[in-house]
C-alpha positions as CSV (number, residue, x, y, z in Angstrom):
1,M,90.9,-90.4,126.7
2,Q,88.8,-93.3,125.6
3,F,86.3,-91.5,123.0
4,N,82.8,-92.7,122.8
5,L,82.7,-94.4,118.9
6,K,79.9,-95.9,117.5
7,K,82.0,-96.4,114.6
8,D,85.7,-95.6,113.8
9,L,86.8,-91.9,113.8
10,C,89.6,-90.7,111.5
11,F,91.6,-87.6,112.6
12,F,93.2,-85.9,109.5
13,D,95.2,-83.1,108.3
14,L,96.4,-82.3,104.8
15,E,98.7,-79.7,103.3
16,S,98.8,-78.4,99.8
17,T,99.4,-76.2,96.8
18,G,96.9,-73.9,97.9
19,L,93.8,-72.6,99.2
20,N,91.8,-73.6,96.4
21,V,89.8,-76.6,97.1
22,I,88.9,-77.5,93.2
23,R,92.3,-76.3,91.6
24,D,95.2,-76.8,94.5
25,R,96.6,-80.6,95.4
26,I,97.6,-82.7,98.2
27,L,100.7,-82.8,99.1
28,Q,100.8,-84.3,102.3
29,I,98.6,-86.0,104.7
30,G,98.2,-87.5,107.9
31,I,95.4,-89.6,109.5
32,I,95.3,-90.8,113.2
33,K,92.4,-93.7,113.1
34,Y,90.5,-94.5,116.4
35,F,88.5,-98.2,116.7
36,K,85.0,-98.3,117.9
37,D,86.5,-101.5,119.8
38,G,89.1,-99.9,121.7
39,R,92.2,-101.3,119.8
40,E,95.0,-99.3,119.8
41,P,95.2,-96.4,116.8
42,A,96.7,-97.2,113.5
43,E,98.4,-94.0,111.7
44,L,99.3,-92.8,108.3
45,E,101.7,-90.3,106.9
46,M,102.7,-89.5,103.4
47,L,103.9,-86.9,101.4
48,I,102.1,-86.6,97.9
49,N,103.4,-85.1,94.6
50,P,100.8,-82.8,93.5
51,S,102.3,-82.6,89.8
52,I,101.3,-78.8,89.8
53,P,103.2,-76.0,90.9
54,I,103.2,-75.1,95.0
55,G,102.1,-71.6,95.8
56,A,104.7,-69.5,97.3
57,E,102.2,-68.4,100.2
58,A,101.4,-72.4,101.0
59,M,105.4,-72.9,100.6
60,S,106.4,-70.2,103.1
61,V,103.3,-71.4,105.6
62,H,104.5,-75.4,105.4
63,G,107.7,-75.4,104.4
64,I,107.3,-78.3,101.7
65,T,109.3,-77.8,98.2
66,P,109.1,-79.3,95.1
67,K,112.3,-81.3,95.4
68,D,110.8,-83.0,98.7
69,V,107.5,-84.7,96.6
70,A,109.7,-84.6,93.2
71,N,109.7,-88.6,93.7
72,K,107.3,-89.1,95.8
73,P,103.8,-90.5,94.4
74,V,100.5,-88.7,93.0
75,F,97.1,-88.7,94.2
76,E,96.1,-91.1,92.1
77,K,99.0,-94.2,92.8
78,V,98.1,-93.9,96.9
79,A,94.2,-93.3,96.2
80,Q,93.0,-96.8,96.8
81,Q,95.2,-97.3,100.4
82,I,94.1,-93.8,102.0
83,F,90.5,-95.0,100.5
84,D,91.1,-98.2,102.5
85,F,92.6,-97.1,105.6
86,I,89.5,-94.7,106.5
87,G,87.1,-97.0,105.5
88,D,83.8,-95.6,106.5
89,A,85.0,-94.1,109.4
90,D,83.6,-90.9,110.7
91,L,85.8,-87.6,110.2
92,A,87.6,-85.3,112.4
93,G,89.8,-82.5,112.0
94,Y,90.5,-78.5,112.8
95,N,89.2,-76.7,110.1
96,I,87.8,-79.8,107.8
97,S,84.8,-79.1,107.2
98,R,85.5,-75.8,104.9
99,F,89.3,-77.0,103.9
100,D,90.4,-80.9,104.4
101,V,87.0,-82.3,103.8
102,P,86.4,-80.9,100.1
103,M,90.0,-80.8,98.9
104,L,90.2,-84.7,99.6
105,M,86.9,-85.4,98.3
106,E,88.0,-83.6,94.9
107,E,90.9,-85.6,95.0
108,F,89.5,-88.9,95.4
109,A,86.9,-87.9,92.1
110,R,90.3,-87.1,90.1
111,A,91.7,-90.9,90.9
112,G,88.1,-92.2,90.0
113,F,86.4,-92.7,93.7
114,D,83.1,-91.9,95.3
115,F,84.2,-90.4,98.6
116,D,80.9,-89.8,100.3
117,V,80.7,-87.6,103.3
118,D,76.6,-87.9,103.8
119,K,76.7,-90.8,106.0
120,R,80.0,-89.8,107.9
121,R,80.0,-87.9,111.2
122,L,82.3,-84.6,110.7
123,V,83.9,-83.2,113.9
124,D,85.6,-79.8,113.4
125,V,87.4,-79.4,116.3
126,Q,87.8,-75.5,115.3
127,R,84.4,-75.2,115.1
128,I,84.1,-76.6,118.7
129,F,87.0,-74.2,119.7
130,Y,86.0,-71.2,118.0
131,K,82.0,-71.2,119.5
132,M,83.7,-72.0,122.9
133,E,86.8,-70.3,122.5
134,P,87.7,-68.0,119.1
135,R,91.6,-68.7,118.7
136,N,94.1,-70.3,116.3
137,L,95.2,-74.0,116.8
138,K,98.5,-72.9,118.7
139,A,97.0,-70.5,121.0
140,A,94.3,-73.6,121.5
141,L,97.1,-76.2,122.4
142,R,98.2,-73.5,124.8
143,F,94.7,-72.5,126.5
144,Y,93.6,-76.6,126.4
145,C,96.9,-78.4,127.4
146,G,99.9,-76.2,128.6
147,K,101.2,-77.0,125.9
148,E,103.7,-74.6,123.1
149,M,103.4,-75.9,119.7
150,E,106.2,-77.4,117.7
151,D,106.5,-78.1,114.2
152,A,103.7,-76.5,113.0
153,H,102.0,-76.7,109.9
154,D,103.9,-80.7,109.8
155,A,100.1,-82.9,108.9
156,M,100.9,-85.4,111.1
157,A,102.3,-82.4,114.0
158,D,99.2,-80.8,113.7
159,V,97.4,-84.2,113.7
160,R,98.5,-84.9,116.9
161,A,98.1,-81.1,118.3
162,T,94.4,-81.1,117.2
163,V,93.5,-84.6,119.2
164,D,95.4,-83.3,122.0
165,V,93.2,-79.8,121.3
166,F,90.2,-81.9,121.5
167,V,90.9,-84.2,124.5
168,G,91.3,-81.0,126.6
169,Q,87.8,-79.6,125.4
170,L,85.9,-82.4,126.0
171,E,87.1,-81.9,129.8
172,R,87.1,-78.3,130.1
173,Y,83.5,-78.2,128.9
174,E,82.6,-81.3,130.3
175,G,78.8,-79.5,132.2
176,V,79.2,-76.4,130.6
177,D,76.3,-74.6,128.2
178,H,76.4,-72.8,124.9
179,L,74.8,-69.7,124.8
180,D,74.9,-67.9,121.5
181,D,74.8,-64.4,120.0
182,D,70.8,-64.4,120.2
183,G,70.9,-65.5,124.1
184,N,69.7,-69.1,123.2
185,I,71.5,-72.0,125.5
186,T,72.1,-75.1,124.3
187,P,72.9,-77.3,127.4
188,T,76.1,-79.2,128.2
189,P,76.7,-79.5,124.2
190,I,80.2,-80.7,124.1
191,V,79.9,-84.2,125.3
192,N,82.3,-87.7,124.6
193,D,79.6,-88.5,121.7
194,M,80.7,-88.0,118.1
195,Q,77.0,-87.6,116.8
196,A,76.1,-85.1,119.4
197,L,79.5,-83.0,118.8
198,H,78.6,-83.3,114.8
199,D,75.0,-81.7,115.2
200,F,76.5,-78.8,117.7
201,T,79.3,-78.0,115.1
202,Q,77.4,-78.6,111.8
203,D,75.7,-75.8,109.9
204,T,72.3,-77.8,108.7
205,N,71.5,-74.9,106.6
206,N,74.1,-75.5,104.6
207,I,74.0,-78.7,102.1
208,D,77.2,-79.2,100.8
209,V,81.2,-79.1,102.1
210,T,82.0,-75.9,99.9
211,N,78.8,-74.0,101.3
212,R,77.4,-73.1,97.5
213,L,74.1,-74.8,98.3
214,K,71.6,-74.0,101.4
215,Y,68.0,-74.5,102.6
216,N,66.4,-71.1,102.9
217,E,63.6,-71.1,105.7
218,H,61.0,-72.2,103.9
219,G,63.2,-75.6,103.1
220,E,64.0,-74.8,99.2
221,I,67.6,-75.3,98.1
222,V,68.8,-72.3,97.1
223,F,72.1,-70.9,95.8
224,N,74.6,-69.4,98.4
225,F,76.8,-67.5,95.8
226,G,77.1,-65.1,92.8
227,K,74.0,-63.1,91.6
228,Y,71.3,-65.6,92.6
229,T,72.3,-65.4,96.3
230,G,69.0,-66.6,98.3
231,V,67.2,-67.3,95.2
232,P,65.7,-71.2,94.7
233,V,67.5,-73.3,91.9
234,L,64.6,-74.3,90.5
235,K,63.3,-71.0,90.3
236,V,66.8,-69.9,88.6
237,F,66.2,-72.7,86.4
238,D,63.0,-71.3,84.9
239,M,64.6,-67.9,84.9
240,E,67.8,-69.2,83.3
241,P,67.5,-72.5,81.6
242,N,71.0,-73.2,81.0
243,Y,72.3,-72.1,84.8
244,G,72.5,-75.3,85.6
245,N,74.9,-76.7,83.1
246,W,77.4,-73.4,83.5
247,I,77.6,-74.8,86.6
248,L,78.1,-78.6,85.6
249,S,81.2,-77.1,83.0
250,K,82.6,-74.9,85.8
251,D,85.4,-75.4,88.6
252,F,82.8,-76.6,91.5
253,G,83.1,-79.5,93.6
254,V,81.8,-82.7,92.6
255,Q,79.0,-82.6,95.8
256,V,77.8,-79.2,94.3
257,K,77.4,-81.1,91.1
258,S,75.8,-84.0,92.0
259,I,73.3,-82.3,93.9
260,I,72.6,-79.7,90.6
261,R,72.2,-82.7,88.5
262,K,69.6,-84.2,90.7
263,L,68.1,-80.8,90.9
264,L,68.1,-80.3,87.2
265,K,66.6,-83.9,87.0
266,E,63.5,-82.8,88.9
267,H,63.2,-79.5,87.0
268,E,63.1,-81.7,83.9
269,Q,60.6,-84.2,85.4
270,R,58.1,-80.8,86.3
271,K,58.8,-79.2,83.1
272,K,57.0,-82.7,81.8
273,G,54.3,-83.3,84.5
């Protein structure tokens, strides 16, 4: 299928040392890039030395061992190649909103690259799947494509399976309305348009990809974790002036820290004004 693209689109998948997007590291990356001009897709796949131990649970899932990556480059050495390959493309993948995107952002930040996602559309195939047919990637491939999953948890195999599932979703849900838990109907949300799919799959109340900050019903930025869950950030700064600096010193994502810095400046300007 020819995707309807206004920008290039990169499907990607990561395998990692664990599930903590801040502390864990990338072991393998697979990317397939689709071009808006319709030329043949390009692929990039590589193993990466994480420079930290690989968690036993993670190793049991993807099977990548320390020996497999011992002589591979660290992320800093390949960051420019990956950054240039993705370019300004939109991003797509399976569960990228909660895992792959924030982990990639952290790796780029450590390597000195500002990987900005604010101007990119994010198409999370898992969210389409979970909203329309709640299951996993293996079941999705069987359900949408009639195929059995082979080489599961190999990054490029997972990318290929995700592309197949995405095409199957576009075909299966053509002309199908979505009915949510509250009885609200979204007319035919699954269309071959990346902006429409971005809008359908993203939670507009969340501000950062790690879901630490969100908007409340008044449009205020509030915390989405810890003792101040649901409390406006600026109000917390009034109650506990050092809380923002505490966040900046801890293991929070680069996007969260960037927003907190801006809000700290806004808070200081309000106090002076």
